[in-house]
N, C-alpha and C positions, 0 to 999 in steps of 0.2 A: 549703222553698224551695231550688231547686237551681241557680239562675242563678249564673254565676261572679262572685264578689265584688261583689254589688250595692252601689251607693253609696247608703246610706240616711242622710238628714239629718233630724233632728228639730229643729224650731225652737221653743225654749222649754223651760226647765228647771223646769217646774212638776211637780206630782205625776203627771199623766197622761203627759207626755213622758218623765219619768225612769223610770216603771214600764215603759213600752214599751221603752226602751233596756236596762233591766236584764234583761227576759225575753229579748230578742233576744240579748244577750251570753251568757246562760245556755245558749243553743242554738248558740253559735259564729257568730252573725251579726254582722258589724261594723256599727257605727252611730256617728255623730257627732251630738252635741247642741250647738246654738248658742244662746247666751243673751245678752241685752243687759246683764245685771248685770255689775258688775266682778268679783264673786266670789260664792260661795254664801252669804256672810254680809253682803253689801254693803248690804242694806236689811231692814227689818222685814218679815217674811212675813205678818203679820196674826194673826188670833185663833186660836181652837181649832176643831177639826173632829171630828165624830162619824163614826166609820167603821162603815158598815153591813155586816152579814155577807155579803149577796149581791152587794155591789158593791166598796166599798173594801177590806174584809177579804178578799174573794175574790181581788182583784187582788194583794194582799200575799202571799196563800198561793201564787198562781201564780208570784210572784217569789221565793219561798223566804224571805220576810221576816216572816211573820205572828208568829212567836214573838218576834222582836226588837221588833215593834210592840207586842205585848201587854206586854212588859217596860217599855215607856215610857208606855203609855197610862194613863188615869185612868178606871176604870169608874165611880167615884163622880160623875164629871162629867156623867153622864146625868140627874142630877136636873133637873127642869123645873118652874118655878113660873110661874103666870100671876096677875097682879094687875090691879086697876083703878087709875084715877087717884088714888084716895084711899088707895092703898097696901094695900088689903085683899087678902089672898092668897085667890084663888078656886080654885086648883088647885095641888097640890104632889105631884109624883110622884117618889118615891125608889125606884130599882130594887132589888128584893129581892136580898140578898147572893148567893143561889144562882143568880140569873139574869144577873149582871153579865158573865160570860164569854160569854154568848150574845147580849148586847145590842149597843149602839153606843158602845163606850168612846171617850173623847175623847183627842185629842193636839194639842199646839200645832203650827201649820203649820210653824214653824221646825224643830221636832224631826223632823217627818215628812220635810221636805226633806233635812235632814242625814242621816237614816237611808238615804234613797234614794241620795243622792250618794255616801255611803261604800260602797255596794254595787257601784258601777260601777268599771270599770277606770280607772286613772289616765290623765288626758288625754282622757277621753271627752267632757267638756264644754269647749267653747271659750267662755270668758268674754269679756265686753266685745265681743261680736260681734252688733251690732244689724243685723237684716235691713232693707234698704231696699226691695228689690223682687225679684220672681221673674220670670225671663225664660224663656218656653218656647223650646226649641231645635228643635222641629218633629218630633222622633222619640220623644216621650214622656219625654225627659229635660228637666231645667230647670237654668238657671244662677242661682245665688243671688248677689245683689249686696249687700254689707254696707257699713255707714256708714263704715268705715275704708278703703274703696276696694278691698278684696279681693273675689275671687269664688270660687265653688266650684260644681262641677257635681254633680248627683245624679240617680240613677235613680228615687228616690222621695223626695219632700219631704213630711214630716208636719207640718202646721200645728198645733202645740200652744202657740201664741203668744198665747193669751188674747183678751180682749174686742175689742181693736183689731187683730186679726190681719192681718198683711201677706200671709200665704199665702192667707187667705180671699178676698182681692181677686182672686186668679187663678181662683177657682171660682164666686164669687157676688157679686152687687151689693148684698147685704144689709148694712146697717150697724145697729149697736145704737141703740135709741131710749130716751129717758128714761122711766122707769117712773112718774114722778109722785111718787116718794118719795126723800128725801135722808137719809142718815145723817150725823150729826156725831159723829165718834169722839173719845173721851177715855179716860182710864185712871187707875188707882189702884195705886200700888206698895206692897208690904208691907201689903196691905189689912187683914189680920186684926189688925195692931198699930196702924196709923196711922188706919184707917177702920173700926173694929170694927162699928159699926151697919150700915154699907153692906155689909160682908162678911157679916154675919148675914142681911140681907135677900136677898143674892144666893144664899146657900146654897152647896152644893158644885158646882153646875152653872150653870144659866142662869135668870135672872129676866126675865120679859117683862111689863112694865106697859104697858097699852094703854088709850087713851081718846080718843074724838073725833078720829080721824085723826092722833093723836100716839102716840109710844111711847118707852119707855126699856128697852133691852135690855142687861142686865149679864151678863157671861159670865166665869166663872173660867178663868184660864190657869194655867200652872205657876208656881212660884216666888213665890206669894203675890200675883200680879198679877190685877186685874180689869179687863177691857176693856169699855167701855161705848159703845153706839151710841144716840145721841139722834136719834129718827126723826121726820121731819116729812113730811106730804103737802103739798107746796108747789111753787112754781115752781122750775125748774132754776137760775135766777139769783136766788133769794130774797135772797141776801146782797148782791148788787149793788143790787137794788131797795131794800134797807134802808140802802144806803150804808155797808156794813160792810167793814172791813179784816179779813180772816180771820186776820191775824197779831196783831191786837189782842185779847188774851185777855179782857180786861175787857169790851170792847164786845160780843164774841161771847156771853159769859156773860149779859150783860144782855138781849141780843136773844132768846136762848133762854128765859130766864126769862119774858119777855113772851109767848112762844109757849105756855108751860106754865102760864099763869095759872090758879089754882084747883086745881092738883095738890097732893098731899100734900107737906108740908115735908120729910118723911123722904126721899121719892123725889127731891125736888129737890136733895138732897145729891149725887146722881149727876151733876147739871148743874154745881153750884157748886164742889165740892171737888176739882177736877181736879189731878192731879200732872203731867199731860203736855200741857196745852193742848188745842186743838181742831183736828180735821182734817175738812174738808168732803168728803163722799163721796156724790155723787149716784149712784143706782143705775140701771143700764142693762140692757136685755135685747134679744136679737135678735127679729125678727118670728117669730110662730108660725103655721104651721110654717116652719122654715128648712131647705130642702133644696137640693141642687145636682145638676147633671148630672155623672155620673162622668167624670173626666178622667184618662187614664193619667199616672202619675208624681206625682199630687197627692192628698192627702186631709187631713182635719181630725180633731181630737179635742178634748174638753173645751170650754172657753168659746169657743174659735175656732169650734166647730161648733154649740154650743147655749147661748150665754150666757143665763142666767136669773137671777131674783132669788134672793138667799140664803134666802128664806123657803121654798124647796123643800127645803132641807136636803140637796140632792142634788148640788150642783155639783162638789165635789172627788171625791165618790164615783163619779159618772158619768165624770169625766175619767179616773180610775184604771181603771175598768172598760173604758172605751174603749181606753186604752193597752194593757191586758192582752189584750183581744180582738183588737186589730190585730196585736200581736206574735204571738199564738197563730196567727192566720190566716196570717201570713207564714211561720211555722215549718212549718205543716202543708200548705200548698199549694205545688205545684211551680212554679207560674207566679205571679209577683209581682202582675201586674195582676188575675188572678183572685182572688188573696188579698185585695186591696183591695176589689174588688167585693163579695166575700162579707162582709167587715167592714162596709161601708157599708149593706148590706141589713139588717143587724142594728142598726147605730147609728142610722139615720135615724128609723125608727118609734118606737124607745124614747125618743129625745130629744124628739120632738114631744110624746109623752105626758107626759114629765117637765116640759117647758116650759109646757104648758097648766096643769098642776097648780101650778107656781110662780106663774104669773100670777094664778090664782085665790087662792092663799094670801096674796100681798101685798095684793091688794084686800080680802080679808077682814080682815087684821090692821089695816089703816090706813083702814078705813071708819068710819062714825059709831059702830058698835057692835063695835069690834074685839075687845075682851076677850070678849064673849059669843060671837062667832063662833069665835074660837080655842078658847075653852073647850068649845064644842060639838064641835069637831073632836077635841080631846084626849080627851074623855070617850067619844067614839064609837069610838076606836081599840082 
């Protein structure tokens, strides 16, 4: 890209936005990342991610960070177990030792974010900078208005600002809709010592127990932590309908136990023995397909472009691939707008395909015969 000192603003310091910024900087292109968090460690980044060779790992290789990622990753975290509501293990895949380097090794989201942040030039990320709106200036440039009253003009605004993207509003009328499934998150610290039976059930990677539109997904993180998602196919306001105060741990536990009547007592330990309390997390997705008309000076990546259910296993991987592809296009094209058009021509069709798969996967997992459907998928791969 040969335009004189283009002003590129990435909104959102998630994996996709940070990968994009890293690759641009590697090629001498200036970029500023704006994020609403107070700092890179201001909040929990969530669970663990499996990085796929052709997407997440490809992006890390493009960014010159693959070896650093592999040093932090957990190949053993690829283990996947599927169980029914009685706790019977129906499927248990442990990757052969020889294949782990070619597979989808796991990394905590917080570790990945720290790796990407440390790779950027100091001052690249402007923290505590929440975007309020994007104002078109009529010449392909845009003015960014932030919650603190400041503004900044940009030749290219990259919306990497997640599910409720403010940048997306300038490109599309689409808004995320409720998928019909809610996760209630809980967790276990020092699990091998404090909760040995639950740790044994989880294994080294992920346990997915499914039965009759309900699920318990237990996932190994680093430092002995197990993160658990108690899944319900239910109304978005299920807790209000039940008169629940989500800060009342005992009441939430009792309500969840009623939802899981008849499940194995061992599995119910994932519901009752919490070290962290409960966090309600309804799952949302953008309509499929989600596309937009190309607009000079604006584009999207990651969840801002193609929010989908986590049952795709593709969200963070696609975001990072998006970020890498956009950066590479900006590096290789002499005209910035042509670069963005070329990127969107690749991004849009692949995100539609992934989102369709994610919608089918969540319906399979949380249907009346979820375990059987997921098992059929696992054994056919």
